[in-house]
C-alpha positions in Angstrom: 137.9 67.5 182.4 134.3 68.3 184.0 132.2 65.4 184.8 129.1 65.3 182.8 125.7 64.4 184.9 122.4 63.5 183.7 119.6 66.3 183.4 116.1 65.7 183.5 115.3 68.9 181.6 117.6 68.2 178.8 116.2 64.7 178.4 112.7 66.0 178.4 113.5 68.7 175.9 115.2 65.8 173.8 112.2 63.6 173.9 109.9 66.2 173.1 112.0 67.2 169.8 111.8 63.4 168.9 108.2 63.4 169.4 107.7 66.6 167.4 109.8 65.5 164.4 108.1 61.9 164.4 104.5 63.3 164.7 105.4 66.0 162.4 106.4 63.4 160.0 103.4 61.3 160.3 101.1 64.2 159.7 103.1 65.3 156.5 102.6 61.7 155.2 98.8 61.5 156.0 98.3 65.0 154.6 100.3 64.7 151.6 100.5 61.0 150.9 104.1 61.3 150.0 106.7 58.7 150.9 109.3 61.4 151.4 107.6 62.0 155.0 109.0 58.5 156.1 112.5 59.9 156.6 111.4 62.1 159.6 109.5 59.4 161.2 112.1 56.8 160.7 114.8 59.2 162.1 112.8 60.3 165.1 112.1 56.6 165.8 115.9 55.8 165.6 116.9 58.7 167.8 114.3 57.7 170.2 115.8 54.1 170.3 119.1 55.4 170.9 118.0 57.6 173.9 116.0 54.6 175.2 119.2 52.4 175.1 121.3 55.2 176.8 118.8 55.9 179.6 116.8 52.9 180.3 118.8 49.9 179.1 122.1 51.2 180.3 121.6 49.9 183.9 123.4 46.6 184.1 122.0 43.9 186.0 125.1 43.0 187.9 126.4 46.6 188.1 130.1 47.6 188.1 132.7 45.5 189.6 133.6 46.0 193.3 136.7 48.0 193.7 139.7 46.0 194.7 140.3 45.6 198.4 143.1 47.4 199.9 145.5 45.3 202.2 146.5 46.7 205.5 150.2 46.1 206.5 
């Protein structure tokens, strides 16, 4: 299996799409005054939270445990 790495380009496209969806929902809510536009706002905020948890909050303070030491002999 191929290891997957982090890509800043993909991350920025994802964040832009979330902002586009959330701001579009806010704009639609303001213009139409219809509560159906709360759905894209809440979806955008939820997915942004998931993205935040995966990237920013993913770092543990302690880090991974050290590898077991090999005994020579």
